C-alpha positions as CSV (number, residue, x, y, z in Angstrom):
1,M,-71.5,93.4,60.1
2,P,-73.4,90.2,60.8
3,V,-73.6,89.5,57.1
4,F,-69.8,89.8,56.8
5,L,-69.4,87.4,59.6
6,K,-71.7,84.9,58.0
7,M,-69.7,85.0,54.7
8,S,-66.4,84.6,56.5
9,V,-67.7,81.7,58.5
10,S,-69.0,80.0,55.2
11,I,-65.6,80.6,53.5
12,T,-63.7,79.1,56.4
13,F,-66.1,76.2,56.4
14,L,-65.8,75.5,52.6
15,R,-62.1,76.1,52.3
16,P,-61.0,72.5,53.1
17,F,-63.4,71.1,50.4
18,A,-62.1,73.6,47.9
19,R,-58.6,72.5,48.5
20,C,-59.6,68.9,47.6
21,L,-61.7,69.6,44.5
22,V,-59.7,72.4,42.7
23,P,-56.7,70.2,41.7
24,F,-58.9,67.6,40.0
25,T,-60.6,70.3,37.9
26,L,-57.3,71.9,37.0
27,Q,-55.8,68.6,35.9
28,R,-58.9,67.8,33.8
29,K,-58.6,71.1,32.0
30,R,-54.9,70.6,31.4
31,R,-55.6,67.2,29.9
32,V,-58.2,68.6,27.5
33,L,-55.8,71.3,26.5
34,Y,-52.9,69.0,25.8
35,S,-55.1,66.6,23.8
36,T,-56.4,69.5,21.6
37,I,-52.9,70.8,20.9
38,L,-51.7,67.2,20.0
39,Q,-54.6,66.7,17.7
40,R,-53.9,69.9,15.9
41,Y,-50.2,69.2,15.6
42,M,-50.7,65.6,14.2
43,S,-53.4,66.8,11.7
44,S,-50.9,69.3,10.3
45,K,-48.1,66.7,9.9
46,I,-50.0,63.6,8.6
47,P,-51.5,63.9,5.1
48,A,-55.1,63.1,4.5
49,V,-55.9,59.6,3.3
50,S,-58.7,59.1,0.9
51,Y,-60.5,55.9,1.3
52,P,-62.0,54.6,-2.0
53,N,-65.5,53.5,-2.2
54,K,-66.3,49.8,-2.0
55,E,-68.2,50.0,-5.2
56,S,-65.4,51.5,-7.3
57,T,-62.7,49.0,-6.1
58,S,-61.8,46.1,-8.4
59,P,-61.0,42.6,-7.1
60,P,-57.2,42.1,-6.5
61,E,-55.2,40.2,-9.1
62,Q,-54.6,36.5,-8.4
63,L,-50.9,35.5,-7.8
64,E,-49.3,33.0,-10.2
65,L,-48.4,30.4,-7.5
66,D,-47.2,27.8,-10.1
67,G,-44.7,30.2,-11.6
68,W,-43.5,31.3,-8.2
69,K,-42.9,27.6,-7.2
70,V,-41.0,26.9,-10.4
71,T,-38.8,29.9,-9.9
72,M,-38.0,29.0,-6.3
73,K,-37.2,25.4,-7.1
74,S,-34.8,26.4,-9.9
75,S,-33.0,28.7,-7.6
76,V,-32.6,25.9,-5.0
77,Q,-31.3,23.5,-7.6
78,D,-28.8,26.1,-8.7
79,E,-27.6,26.5,-5.2
80,D,-27.3,22.7,-4.7
81,A,-25.3,22.4,-8.0
82,S,-22.9,25.1,-6.9
83,T,-22.3,23.4,-3.5
84,V,-21.7,20.1,-5.2
85,A,-19.3,21.6,-7.7
86,S,-17.4,23.3,-4.8
87,S,-17.2,20.0,-2.9
88,K,-15.9,18.3,-6.1
89,D,-13.2,21.0,-6.5
90,E,-11.9,20.2,-3.0
91,D,-9.7,17.1,-3.6
92,P,-9.4,14.9,-0.5
93,L,-5.9,13.8,-1.6
94,T,-4.8,17.5,-1.7
95,A,-6.3,18.1,1.7
96,T,-4.4,15.1,3.1
97,R,-1.1,16.3,1.6
98,E,-1.6,19.7,3.2
99,L,-2.3,18.0,6.5
100,I,0.9,16.0,6.2
101,E,2.9,19.1,5.3
102,M,1.5,20.9,8.3
103,W,2.5,18.1,10.6
104,R,6.0,18.1,9.1
105,L,6.3,21.8,9.9
106,L,5.2,21.1,13.4
107,G,8.1,18.7,13.7
108,R,6.2,15.4,13.8
109,E,7.5,12.1,12.3
110,V,6.0,12.1,8.8
111,P,7.7,11.1,5.5
112,E,9.0,13.6,3.1
113,H,7.7,11.8,0.0
114,I,4.5,9.8,-0.1
115,S,2.9,8.1,-3.1
116,E,-0.7,8.0,-4.3
117,E,-1.2,4.5,-3.0
118,E,0.1,5.4,0.4
119,L,-2.2,8.4,0.5
120,K,-5.2,6.3,-0.3
121,T,-4.2,3.9,2.4
122,L,-3.8,6.8,4.8
123,M,-7.3,8.1,3.9
124,E,-8.7,4.6,4.7
125,C,-7.5,4.9,8.3
126,V,-10.5,5.7,10.5
127,S,-9.0,7.2,13.7
128,K,-6.4,9.9,14.1
129,S,-4.1,7.6,16.1
130,S,-4.1,5.0,13.2
131,K,-3.1,7.8,10.8
132,K,-0.2,8.8,13.1
133,K,1.0,5.2,13.4
134,Y,0.9,4.7,9.6
135,L,2.8,8.0,9.0
136,K,5.4,7.0,11.6
137,Y,5.8,3.6,9.8
138,L,6.3,5.4,6.5
139,Y,8.8,7.8,8.2
140,V,10.9,4.9,9.6
141,K,10.7,3.1,6.3
142,E,12.0,6.2,4.5
143,K,14.8,6.6,7.0
144,M,15.9,3.0,6.5
145,K,15.8,3.4,2.7
146,K,18.0,6.5,3.0
147,A,20.4,4.6,5.2
148,K,20.5,1.7,2.7
149,Q,21.1,4.1,-0.1
150,I,24.0,5.8,1.7
151,K,25.5,2.3,2.5
152,K,25.1,1.3,-1.2
153,E,26.9,4.4,-2.4
154,M,29.7,3.8,0.1
155,K,30.0,0.2,-1.2
156,A,30.0,1.4,-4.8
157,A,32.8,3.9,-4.0
158,A,34.8,1.2,-2.3
159,K,34.3,-1.1,-5.2
160,E,35.5,1.6,-7.7
161,E,38.5,2.1,-5.5
162,A,39.3,-1.6,-5.4
163,K,38.8,-1.7,-9.2
164,D,41.3,1.1,-9.7
165,Q,43.8,-0.7,-7.5
166,L,43.2,-3.9,-9.5
167,L,43.8,-2.1,-12.8
168,E,47.1,-0.7,-11.4
169,T,48.2,-4.2,-10.4
170,T,47.3,-5.6,-13.8
171,K,49.3,-2.9,-15.5
172,E,52.3,-3.9,-13.4
173,D,51.8,-7.6,-14.2
174,K,51.1,-7.0,-17.8
175,Q,54.5,-8.3,-18.9
176,Q,54.0,-11.6,-17.1
177,N,52.6,-14.7,-18.8
178,F,49.9,-16.8,-17.2
179,L,48.4,-20.2,-17.9
180,F,44.7,-19.1,-17.4
181,L,42.8,-16.1,-18.6
182,R,41.3,-13.7,-16.2
183,L,37.5,-14.0,-15.6
184,W,35.8,-10.7,-15.4
185,D,32.3,-10.0,-14.1
186,R,31.0,-9.1,-17.5
187,N,32.2,-12.5,-18.9
188,M,30.4,-14.2,-16.0
189,E,27.2,-12.3,-16.8
190,I,27.4,-13.2,-20.5
191,A,27.9,-16.9,-19.5
192,M,24.9,-16.8,-17.1
193,G,22.8,-15.1,-19.8
194,W,23.7,-17.8,-22.3
195,K,22.7,-20.5,-19.7
196,G,19.4,-18.8,-19.1
197,A,18.7,-18.6,-22.8
198,Q,19.4,-22.3,-23.1
199,A,17.1,-23.0,-20.2
200,M,14.3,-21.2,-21.8
201,Q,14.6,-23.5,-24.8
202,F,15.5,-26.8,-23.3
203,G,15.4,-26.5,-19.5
204,Q,12.9,-28.0,-17.1
205,P,10.0,-25.6,-16.3
206,L,9.5,-24.4,-12.7
207,V,6.2,-22.5,-12.1
208,F,5.6,-19.8,-9.5
209,D,1.8,-19.5,-9.0
210,M,1.1,-15.7,-8.6
211,A,-2.6,-16.1,-7.8
212,Y,-2.3,-15.4,-4.0
213,A,-2.2,-11.5,-4.0
214,E,-5.6,-11.3,-2.3
215,Y,-4.5,-13.5,0.6
216,M,-1.7,-11.2,1.6
217,K,-1.2,-7.7,3.1
218,P,1.0,-5.2,1.2
219,K,4.0,-5.9,3.5
220,E,3.7,-9.7,3.0
221,L,3.4,-9.1,-0.8
222,Q,6.6,-7.1,-0.7
223,N,8.4,-9.9,1.2
224,T,7.1,-12.4,-1.5
225,V,8.6,-10.3,-4.3
226,S,11.9,-10.0,-2.5
227,Q,12.0,-13.8,-2.2
228,L,11.1,-14.1,-5.9
229,L,14.1,-11.9,-6.8
230,E,16.4,-14.0,-4.7
231,S,15.1,-17.2,-6.3
232,E,15.6,-15.8,-9.8
233,G,19.2,-14.8,-8.9
234,W,20.0,-18.3,-7.5
235,N,18.5,-19.9,-10.6
236,R,20.5,-17.6,-12.9
237,R,23.8,-18.4,-11.2
238,N,23.3,-22.2,-11.2
239,V,25.0,-24.7,-13.6
240,D,21.7,-26.1,-14.9
241,P,19.0,-23.5,-14.3
242,F,15.2,-24.0,-14.5
243,H,13.0,-22.3,-17.1
244,I,11.0,-20.1,-14.7
245,Y,7.3,-19.3,-15.3
246,F,5.4,-16.6,-13.5
247,C,1.8,-17.8,-14.1
248,N,-1.4,-16.0,-13.2
249,L,0.5,-12.7,-13.2
250,Q,-2.2,-10.1,-13.9
251,L,-1.1,-7.1,-15.9
252,D,-1.0,-3.9,-13.7
253,G,-1.8,-6.1,-10.7
254,A,-0.2,-5.9,-7.3
255,Y,2.5,-8.5,-8.2
256,H,3.2,-6.9,-11.6
257,R,3.6,-3.4,-10.2
258,E,5.9,-4.5,-7.4
259,L,8.1,-6.6,-9.8
260,V,8.4,-3.7,-12.3
261,K,9.2,-1.4,-9.4
262,R,12.0,-3.7,-8.2
263,Y,13.5,-4.7,-11.5
264,G,13.0,-1.4,-13.4
265,E,14.3,-1.5,-16.9
266,K,15.7,-5.0,-16.5
267,W,12.1,-6.4,-16.2
268,N,11.8,-6.7,-20.0
269,K,15.2,-8.3,-20.3
270,L,14.8,-11.1,-17.9
271,L,15.2,-14.6,-19.3
272,L,11.9,-16.0,-17.9
273,T,8.3,-16.3,-19.0
274,A,5.6,-14.1,-17.3
275,T,2.1,-14.8,-18.4
276,E,-1.5,-14.2,-17.3
277,K,-2.4,-17.8,-18.2
278,S,-2.7,-20.5,-15.6
279,H,-0.2,-23.4,-15.4
280,V,-3.1,-25.7,-16.2
281,D,-3.6,-24.0,-19.6
282,L,0.1,-24.2,-20.4
283,F,1.0,-27.8,-19.3
284,P,-0.9,-31.1,-19.1
285,K,-2.3,-31.9,-15.7
286,D,-0.7,-35.3,-15.6
287,S,2.8,-33.8,-15.6
288,I,2.1,-31.1,-12.9
289,I,3.1,-31.6,-9.2
290,Y,2.0,-28.9,-6.8
291,L,4.5,-28.5,-3.9
292,T,2.7,-27.6,-0.6
293,A,3.6,-28.2,3.0
294,D,0.0,-29.4,3.7
295,S,0.1,-32.3,1.2
296,P,-0.2,-35.8,2.6
297,N,2.1,-37.2,-0.1
298,V,5.8,-37.1,0.7
299,M,8.3,-36.4,-2.1
300,T,10.8,-39.3,-2.4
301,T,12.9,-38.4,-5.5
302,F,13.2,-35.5,-7.9
303,K,11.4,-36.2,-11.2
304,H,13.1,-34.6,-14.2
305,D,10.1,-35.2,-16.4
306,K,7.6,-33.4,-14.1
307,I,6.7,-29.7,-13.8
308,Y,6.8,-28.5,-10.2
309,V,4.6,-25.6,-9.1
310,V,5.4,-23.5,-6.1
311,G,2.8,-21.1,-4.6
312,S,4.1,-17.5,-4.3
313,F,2.6,-17.0,-0.9
314,V,4.1,-15.6,2.4
315,D,2.0,-17.1,5.1
316,K,2.4,-15.1,8.3
317,N,-1.2,-15.4,9.4
318,M,-1.1,-19.2,9.5
319,Q,-3.6,-19.8,6.7
320,S,-3.0,-23.5,6.4
321,G,-4.4,-25.4,3.5
322,T,-4.8,-22.6,1.0
323,S,-2.5,-23.9,-1.7
324,L,-3.6,-27.5,-1.0
325,A,-7.3,-26.5,-1.5
326,K,-6.4,-24.8,-4.8
327,A,-4.5,-27.9,-6.1
328,K,-7.5,-30.1,-5.2
329,R,-9.9,-27.8,-7.0
330,L,-7.7,-28.1,-10.1
331,K,-7.3,-31.9,-9.6
332,L,-3.5,-31.7,-9.5
333,A,-1.1,-34.1,-7.8
334,T,0.5,-32.7,-4.6
335,E,3.7,-33.4,-2.7
336,C,5.6,-32.1,0.3
337,L,9.3,-32.2,1.2
338,P,10.4,-35.2,3.5
339,L,11.4,-32.9,6.4
340,D,10.1,-35.3,9.1
341,K,11.9,-38.2,7.5
342,Y,15.4,-36.7,7.4
343,L,15.4,-33.9,10.0
344,Q,14.7,-33.8,13.7
345,W,12.2,-30.9,13.6
346,D,12.4,-28.7,16.6
347,T,10.3,-25.5,16.3
348,G,8.4,-23.5,13.7
349,T,6.2,-24.4,10.8
350,K,7.4,-26.5,7.8
351,N,6.7,-23.6,5.4
352,L,10.0,-22.6,3.7
353,T,10.7,-19.4,1.8
354,L,10.7,-19.3,-1.9
355,D,14.4,-18.8,-2.2
356,Q,15.0,-21.8,0.1
357,M,12.7,-23.9,-2.1
358,M,14.6,-22.8,-5.2
359,R,18.0,-23.8,-3.7
360,I,16.6,-27.2,-2.5
361,L,15.1,-28.0,-5.9
362,L,18.3,-26.9,-7.8
363,C,20.4,-29.1,-5.5
364,L,18.1,-32.1,-6.0
365,K,18.1,-31.6,-9.7
366,N,21.9,-31.5,-9.9
367,T,22.9,-34.0,-7.2
368,G,19.8,-36.0,-6.2
369,S,21.0,-36.1,-2.6
370,W,18.6,-35.1,0.2
371,E,21.6,-34.6,2.5
372,E,23.0,-31.8,0.3
373,A,19.6,-30.4,-0.5
374,L,18.3,-30.1,3.1
375,K,21.3,-28.1,4.1
376,F,19.4,-25.1,2.9
377,V,16.7,-25.6,5.6
378,P,17.4,-23.1,8.4
379,R,19.3,-24.6,11.4
380,R,17.0,-22.8,13.9
381,K,14.1,-25.1,12.9
382,H,15.8,-28.5,13.4
383,T,18.5,-30.1,15.6
384,G,20.0,-32.4,13.1
385,Y,19.5,-35.3,10.6
386,L,17.7,-38.5,11.3
387,E,18.2,-40.9,8.4
388,I,20.3,-40.1,5.4
389,S,20.4,-42.4,2.4
390,Q,23.9,-43.0,1.0
391,P,24.1,-41.6,-2.5
392,S,25.6,-43.6,-5.2
393,Q,29.1,-43.0,-6.6
394,E,27.6,-41.5,-9.7
395,I,25.7,-38.9,-7.7
396,V,28.8,-38.1,-5.7
397,N,30.8,-37.5,-8.9
398,R,28.0,-35.3,-10.2
399,S,28.0,-33.3,-6.9
400,K,31.8,-32.8,-7.1
401,K,31.5,-31.7,-10.7
402,S,28.8,-29.1,-9.8
403,K,31.0,-27.9,-6.9
404,T,33.9,-27.3,-9.2
405,F,31.7,-25.2,-11.5
406,N,30.4,-23.2,-8.6
407,S,33.8,-22.8,-6.8
408,F,34.3,-19.3,-8.2
409,P,31.6,-17.0,-7.0
410,K,30.6,-13.9,-8.8
411,G,33.2,-11.0,-8.6
412,S,36.1,-13.2,-7.6
413,L,39.1,-14.1,-9.6
414,N,40.5,-17.6,-10.1
415,K,44.0,-18.4,-8.8
416,R,46.7,-17.7,-11.3
417,T,49.7,-19.9,-11.6
418,Q,52.8,-18.3,-13.0
419,K,54.9,-20.3,-15.5
420,R,58.2,-21.3,-14.2
């Protein structure tokens, strides 16, 4: 009995320590059990690896680095060549055309037709706003051209209708007898062509210097060509025309392309001389007079034995002295029109257009009167005449004679007098 009590007392005394120690022992046993099971499982799944002996192993083969570098470089070069070829295939002009077509579909103001030169000019524009402004300019220009074409067609239709009415009246008046023959337009053109052919053989030369293309913008060059066309027309319709020379006209240059574009098929039929040579190479320097507004020498009379040179130059940027400097380099005589001597100059520069210069020179050649010649100066630039020299009776008679020749403009019919 006392022994039993001692054992119970010892058990009760050791029970709290057993509660603390038993879990640690159980956990350690579980860990050992789990590790053994995992090792057996992994050993069954992973195949055995045999490690070779160090003595039996041979040294690894050396890599061919040079060959590898050559191969990589060739592959890189092939890729660069392919990218360059793809970039060359993409034409910038085609891309610009697609951009314009997209803007047209979006309803923006872009032209329907655009040339290669206009495309190149558009590509030179740096900013997007400048491209829009240039395209709007081409759009407005195209609209104006269409309006002019419609107006021209309407005029042609009206002219055909008037011609039909005239033919009907001629059929009615066919039985009547008249003193004078009727002058048709084709007869006038034949007569003017005959005068132009005579001028090319015996007429006084008048030179237009075409070496100023680099000083002008495309719009100014177009204005210059328009003035040249008017000058050629006034000269062709005159009684005693000049033999016109277009000197320093480079083949396929800006001037040549614009002239061929304006004249079309008639360019090769014009009764004038177009050459790449300079006027100094064609004529002696002693007989050449360069007409420029900047010259200090004032023109007093028209000299029929001299060759006058006019610079084909529209000066909107006020580049004064350009033609005078060129004449001095070539050691040529220079003259200017006596505008201050005869006119009360009001506003504007003393640079006249090419067609105005042509009409003034033609009038001086035929009449010799500054009063008649300076009538072609625009009235907006002066307020009247200062001093006019009285022409002689012979000059007056010549002027009257020239007026009688020019009294019937092109397309008009002379008055018919019926016999009584």
